[in-house]
C-alpha positions in Angstrom: 219.9 136.5 -83.5 221.8 133.2 -84.0 220.6 130.5 -86.4 220.6 128.0 -83.5 218.8 130.0 -80.8 215.7 127.8 -81.1 217.8 124.6 -80.5 218.0 123.5 -76.8 221.7 123.6 -75.7 221.7 119.9 -75.0 220.9 119.3 -78.7 223.6 121.5 -80.2 226.4 119.9 -82.0 229.9 121.1 -81.2 230.1 123.0 -84.5 226.7 124.7 -83.9 227.9 125.6 -80.3 231.1 127.1 -81.7 229.2 129.3 -84.1 226.6 130.2 -81.5 229.3 131.2 -79.0 231.0 133.4 -81.5 227.7 135.3 -82.4 226.6 135.5 -78.8 230.0 137.0 -77.7 229.8 139.6 -80.4 226.3 140.6 -79.3 227.4 140.8 -75.7 230.5 142.9 -76.5 228.5 145.2 -78.7 225.9 145.7 -76.0 228.6 146.3 -73.3 230.4 148.9 -75.5 227.2 150.8 -76.3 226.0 150.6 -72.7 229.4 151.9 -71.4 229.4 154.8 -73.8 225.8 155.7 -72.7 224.5 155.1 -76.2 221.1 153.5 -76.5 221.8 149.8 -76.0 220.7 147.7 -79.0 218.7 145.3 -76.7 216.8 145.6 -73.4 218.4 144.3 -70.2 216.3 141.2 -70.0 217.4 140.1 -73.5 221.0 140.9 -72.6 220.7 138.7 -69.5 219.2 135.9 -71.6 222.1 136.1 -74.1 224.6 136.0 -71.3 222.9 133.0 -69.7 222.7 131.1 -73.0 226.4 131.8 -73.5 227.3 130.6 -70.1 225.3 127.4 -70.5 226.8 126.6 -73.8 230.2 127.2 -72.4 229.4 124.8 -69.6 228.5 122.1 -72.0 231.4 122.7 -74.3 234.2 124.1 -72.0 236.8 123.6 -74.7 235.1 126.2 -76.8 235.2 128.9 -74.2 237.2 132.0 -75.0 240.1 132.5 -72.7 239.7 136.3 -72.8 236.2 136.0 -71.5 237.0 137.2 -67.9 237.7 140.6 -69.4 234.1 140.7 -70.4 232.7 138.8 -67.5 234.0 140.1 -64.1 234.5 137.5 -61.5 235.1 134.6 -63.8 238.2 132.6 -63.1 241.0 132.7 -65.7 241.6 129.3 -67.3 
């Protein structure tokens, strides 16, 4: 869990958002790798979807913090 998960996205500072995105991306990648390998995922699907949604919403508010390699992890997303 990130230290800023309790803060609404519109109240995050840019530094908080940057740290939050880094942690969320690591959680998403870890989940995807374990899911792909048929290992018990570390979180349930609803939690995973909530993490992805928070990541996307932070990215929308702070597009300059978005990871350019993200389409690799998020099929269908346009490459910047």
